[in-house]
N, C-alpha and C positions, 0 to 999 in steps of 0.2 A: 504493500500500500504506500510505501514511501514515495515512489515515483508519482503515483496518482495525487497524493497530497501536494507535492511540489507543483504538479501541473495545474491543479485547481487554484493554488495561490498565484501562479503566474498568469492565470486567465481571468481572475476576478475583475481586473481592470478593463476587460473587454465588454462587460455588460452594457455600458452605454452604446458601444458600437453595435451590439446585437439588437438593441432596441431600435437604433437608427436603421439597421439593415432590414428590420421587419416591415418598415414602411414600403408599400408597393407589393408586398407578398400576397399571393392568392390566399384567400381565407377558406377556399374549398379544398386545396391540395393538402396532403399531409405535410407537416413541418417537423424537420429534424433539427434539434439544437445539440451540438456535440462539443465536448471537451476531450481532445485526443492527445495522448502522449505516445510518441513513437521512439523506441529505444533500439537502434540498429545493432548495438553490441550484444543485445540479448535476443535478437530476432523477434521482438515482441512489441505489443502495444497495450495501453490501458485506456479505457474509455468510460466516460459518463455521457449517457445519451438520454435525451427527453424527446419523445415523439408525440405529437398531437394529431389525432386522426378523427375525422368526422365519421359518425356511425353509419353513413350511407355506404362506406367501404365494407361494412360487415355483411355477411351472407348467412341468412338464417340465424341471426344474432351472434355469429361467430366470426372471428378474424384470426388468421394465422400469420405469423412472421417467422422468417428463417434466419438462423444464426449458426455459425461454425460450431460443431459439437465439441471442439477443443477449448472453447471459451470457458473460463472459470468465472461464473457469475457470483458476485458478492452483494448485489443489490438488485431487487426486482420488485417494483411497486406499480400499482395502478389505482384507479378510482374505486371507492368502496362498493359501487354498484356494478363492478365487473369482476368476474371470476378469472383467475389467472393460473395457468399450468404450463409445464414444459414436457415435451414428449420427444423421444428419439425418432428420427425419420430415416436417415441413411448416413453413409460415411461423410457426406459433404455438409450436412446441415441437421440441426435440431429444429423442432417446431415450438414456438411460443404461442400459446392459444389463449385468446381473449374471448370470453363469453359474456354477453350483456345480461345482467339481472334486472336492469331497469330499462325497458324499451323506450322510455321517453327521453333517454339521454341523447344529446346531440353530438357531443364530442368526448373522446376518451384520451387521457394522457397516460403514457407508459414511460416510466423511468427505469433505467438500467445502469448498472456499473459492472464492468467485467475486465478481465485481462485475457490476452490471447497471444500465443506464439504461432507464427507462420512458418511452416517447414521451408527450409532453404531450397528444396527441390520442387516447390509448388510450380505448376506449369506456367502460371502468369504472375501471381502476386509474390512479392519479395519484401522482407525487412532484413537487410544485411548492411554491413558497414560500407559496402561499395554502392549499393543500389536499394532504394525503397520504391515500391510500386504497389499501390492498392486500388482495387476496383471491386466490382461485384463478385468476381470469380472465387474468392476465398470465403465469401459470406462473413467478412470481418465485421460487418454492420448488420443489425437486424433489418432484413428487407421484407416488405409486406407481400403477402401472397398475391400473385397476379402481376407483381412488379409495376405498380402504377407510378407515374412520375410524382416527384415531391419537391418541396423547397428545403433548403438547408442552410445552416450557419455553423461554421466549425472553427473553434479555437484550437489550433494545432501547436503542440510543443515538441520540438526536436532539437538536438544539439545545434548550437549556433554555427557550427562549421558547415552545415548543410544548406543548400539552396532548394527551394520548392518550386515546382511548376504545375499548372493545372489549366483547364479551359475556363475556369470561373474567375470571379473577382478575387484577387489575391493582394494582400498587403501585409507588411511586417507590423507586428503589434509591439515588439520591443527588440532590444539588441541581444537578447539571450536565447534566441531560437523560437520566439513566439510569432505565429502567423495567424491571420484571420482569412478564412476562405468563405465566400458567400456565393451561392449559385447565381449565375447570370441569366439562366433560363431554367425552367423545370427540368429535373434530371431523373434518370433511372437509377443512378448510384452516385457515390462520392468517389471521384477518381483523381488521383494526383501521383506525382513522382517526386523523388528527392535524391540528391547526390551532393557530394562535397564539391564537385566541379562539373559544370556542364560546359561542353563546347557548343557554341551557338553561332548562328548566322541568320541574317534577315533577308528575305526576298520581297518581291512585290506583293504577293498574296500570302506568304507563309513565314513563320519563324521555326527554325529547326534546332532541336536540342539533342545532344548525344553525350554519352559517357566516354566513349573511346575516341581518341584523337584521330585514329585511322579510319573513321566511319565514312569519310568523304562527304561531309555534310553539304559542301558546295554543290556536289552533284545531285544530292537529294533536293536541295533548294531549286536547282534548275529544272529538274524533272517535275517537281511539285508545282512550280509556277507555270510550266507548260500545260499541265493538266488543268489548273485553275483558269488559265486563259481560254482553253477549250470550253470548260463549263460556263464561264462568263458569257461566251458567245452562244451557247446552246440553251441555257436557262435564262429567261428574261426576268431576272429578279435582282436588279442592281444593288439594293440595300443588303442583300445576303452576302455580298462580296466586300463590304466595307471593313469588316473585322478580319484581321489575319488569322488563318488557321495555325494552330500550334501542332507541330509534329515532333514527337519524342521518339528517338531511336533507342530501344531497350537493348541491353547486352545479352538478353536471353534469346534462345533459338526458336521458341514456339510462336504461338499465334499473335497477331496484331488485332487491334480493335479501334472503333471510332465512337466518339461521344460528340457528334456534330462538329464543333470547332476544335476538338482536341483529339488528335490521332496518335496512337502508340503503335510503333512498328517493332517487330522482332529484329534480331540482328540481320542487317541487309548487306553486310560487307561483300558477300559472294553472289549477290543477286544482280541479274542483268537489268539494264535500263528499261527495256520494254516490259519486263515482268513487274518491276517496281512501279512503273507508270500505271499499268493496269490495276495493280493493287491499290495505289493511292487514289485513282479515280473511283474505284469501288467504295473506298472508305470516305472520300470527300462527298460522294453521292448520298451517303447516309445523312448528310445535313438536311436533305429533303425527304429521303426515303427511310424513315425510322419510326413512323407513328403507329403502324399496325401492332396490335397486341402480340407480343412475342410468344405467347403460350397457345395461340390459336392458329387455325387454318389460314388466316389472313396474313400471317407473317411473311409469306412469299412476296407480298407487296413491298416489303422492305428489302429483302435480300435479292430477289430476282431482278427487280428494277435497278437496284444499285449495280448488280453484276452486268446487266445488259448495257447500262449506260457506259460502263468501263469498256465493254466490247465495241460500242459505237465509237468511243474515243480512239481505241486502237485502230479501228478501220479508217477513221478520218485522218489520223496522224501518221500511222505506220503502214497503211495500205491494206488493200482488199485481201492480199495473200495471207497476211497474218490473221485477219478476221476469219477467213474461210478455214484456215488450219484450226482455229479455236472451235469453230462450229463442228468440224469433223471429229475433233477430239472429244467434244461433249456428246456427240451422237454415239460414238463408240462406247463411252462410259455407261450409257443407259441401255445398251443392247439387251441385257439380261434382267432389267428392272421392269416388271410388268405393271406396277401400280402407277396409275396416271394421276396427275395433279388434282383433278376434280374429285378423286376418291378420298382425299384426306379430309377428315372431320376435325382433326386436331392439328397441332403444329406439324408441318410437312417435314420430311426427312432432309438431310443435307443434299442428297442427289436431287430431290424434287425442287429445292429452292435455288441451288447454285448451278444446276445443270439443266433440268427439265424446264424450269421457269424461264431462263434466258432463251432456250430453244423455242419456246412458245412465243416469246416476244420477238424473236428473229422472224418467225413465220408471220406474226401479226404485223410487223413493220413492212414486210413484203406485201401484205394484203392492203394496208393503208397507203403505203408510199412514205418515203422519208420525211417529207414536209408535214404531212398530217400526223405522222407518229411523233414528230417534234412538238406539234401543237398539243398532242395528247399528254406528253411529258409535262409541258408547261401548265396545262389545265390541272393535271394531277397535283403539281406543286401549289398552284393557286388555291385549290380547294382542300389541300391537306388530306388527301384520300387515306382512309384507314381500313376499309373493309372491301371485300369483293363486290358487295351490293352497291357501294358508292362508286366503285370503278365501272361497273356495268351501267349504272345510271348516267355517269359522265359520258361514256362512249355512245350510249343511245342518244343523248342530247346533242353531242357534237357531230357524230358520224352516222347515226341511224341504227335501227334495230338489226339490220343485216350484219353490221360490224360486231354487235354484241353476240349474235349467234355464231359468228366466225370465231371469236375469242373463246366462247364456251365450247365450241367444237374442238379447238386445239387443246384446251385443257382436258378434254375427255379422251384424247388419243395419245397425248405425250405425257 
């Protein structure tokens, strides 16, 4: 508890900033207020979390949150009119279950205090002396079932030798390793990285951060700016390009991910330029294609559209031969997969979203023509499409019922 007490003392001065940050916050979204201490030499963290949740997020008077099962919880409290319990779920998470006893309650507050060590071989998250990286993958934070977007304010304490970067509002709160992070847009998680030294470079559309000096961040900047130039010409949303995207190149070898304006790449030192460009375009595209519920059949709207837009980029910048090779490779990958996209009633498989979905969009672009398909993409962005039904309605309005039937036909055969 000594670390946690130190952290709380260091962050008490932030309360006025928290109050100021709450101005403009949505009163409907869950609000997380965190005090987090990160201790790289111990591979661990200590957290005090307060979550305010409206009861319309409850289903049948019950709400579940997920937390890493290795977390040692020393404080767990909620309202007197709410029953609270913890249950094992799987290797990755435990369930915190809230049950309403008073159905007239409009909002519930959950307070938690816990410590947690992140394994140094975790696929994505790290707390080591060289590198700190946290996001949803380790369930270091209690996440609400269904993963709705939320607002957050976090007082972070880490050794003063570390620098922090994130896609949200970031400021130093003191000279002793105190930082304040406040979400700039509603988020699905709290994502940030920290290191004792970042190598950085500024581009027209991007800022690039890397741990290793041999990462060739100038090359990353050039490739990323080229991708953003293409997107700026393809998507008619000038305001969405005013803020620079932050790209963090992680030293680990596994997956990358996107949080709209904040992109984390795995180690790309051996990656070819065209592969990096396609990957970056996919991740940048999630700025617009990320609103579908990730637990449902609609999630292909996020992944398939982002992937296909990256394929369009490769076609327009690197040529038709590269695009055709990608199409053939995807067609080969699904030769033995007989389940079509329309058959999914829950979250589609990896092949369905990253391979079949883009092949469907390839065929649908051929049906509409390039210019009308571009209009579809821009209307999708303008209307912030989240479900299949919304997409079908958009297509019928813009291109007629026959176009809807064609997309449904493609979904039923691929």
